C-alpha positions, 0 to 999 in steps of 0.5 A: 481410346482417345478421350481428350481430342478428335479421333486422330491418335492411337493412345490407350487402344487395346489392339489384338490384330487378326491375321490378314484383312478381308475385304468386307462386306457386301451381301453374302460376305461375313465381316471379320471380328474386330478386337479394338476401338477408338474414341470414347468420352471427352469434353469439348469447349465450344469455339467461336463459329462452331455449330453442332454439325461442325463439332460432330464432323470433327469428332465423328458423331452425328449432330443429332446424337451430339445434341442428345448426349448433351440434352439440348435441342438440335437447333440450340444456340451454342456459345463460345466457352460452353462445354459439350460432352463428346461420346464417340466410340468406334470399332476399328475394323480388323487390321493389316500391318501397314497402310490405310483402311477406309470403311465407307458406311462408317465414314472413318479412315484408319492408318496402321503402321507396323501392326499398330493403329497410328491414327483414326480420322472421320472422313467425308465421302461420296454421296449415294448418287456419286459413291466412293468406290470400294477396293484396293488402292495405292497413293501415287502422288503427294501434292500441296496446294493442288489446282482442281482440274474440274472433271467433265462429269462435274462440269456437266453437273454444274451446267445442269444446276445452272452454276458457272461452269469451271474448268480449273480452280487455282489454289486458294480459299475457293479450291475444294481440294484444300491445301493437301492432296494424296492422289490414288491410283484409282483414276480421279480419286484422292484423299484431300483437305476441304474448305468445308470442314462441316461436310466431314462425316457426311456423304456429300462429295463426288467420290473423293475422301475429305479430311479435316484440314488439320487431320490431312496435314497430319496424315500427309506427313505420315504417308508416302508415295506407294502407301497401300490402302483399302476401301471397304464396305462394312456397315456392321462391326462386331468386336470383342475387346480386352476386358471381355466386352462385346461391342456392336456398331451399326451404320446405314447401308448408305449405298444400298448394297442389300446388307441385312444388319440383323442377319449379319450380326447373328451370323457373325456372333455364331461364327465367332462363338459369341451367341451365348454371351450376347444380350440380344435385346441390346443388340436389336436396339443397336441395330434398330438405331443404326446410330454409328456408335459402338455400344456394349451388347454383352460380355464374355465370362473370364473362362471364355477370355482364357479360351476354355470351353 
């Protein structure tokens, strides 16, 4: 877990890699059991210009939950130097050896290298009316300060909304692509910076994947043309970590894929032999909240951890 900074590095993770990487999870598909987590507990000193929305976007936690964690109103006036508690544990989906994994409902990007989690970042994704696609991809370009060639579809949206219709936006402070662009072989889609960092950890883009400028600058240096990745749809994540805790993380079915979180959780627990160890009242509370944070819902006994019956 990374208690002292936004979700970015891979320190202090307990990673048990499972063989292969399924492409979960639409209705009827069962996601694989996870074995690791990132994030955790830390403190953050508020900077000038911060808001709860911007801080939540940086750390991968909704602003209303950030307010609850600090016992302050959602519309509270915050001041530079004030310290906030950040509680942002996230389950890492079952991993492959290398590449990028983006879980759409979770709004998280995970970068793996040589079987280890190298970094995890909150991302901004496509709005429900313009969803980010699911599937495999490759990075086909790495560009700094890329001009934005406005797609015809977005030009039409500008026209409908009465905005000035733009065909191209040059590099600079008004370019929504920011300073770094990783183009995908999914035509028209990319992983890029943003001039609106408070939009991270939300569904507000036209399908592209937005990262905080500092995060994409870091990722840009770590990947190359040809790096593979997957976009998955897994709103329910279940994990068993090294100390035997059973963790559950549930997100909204934002793109309306018809996934029943309660049934998915029960099926996953049964398929992995965990039903006897789950606190079902705690699990039901996590399912009802759908707050996108990993929470303990049970614990395996020592003999279970050793693989004994």
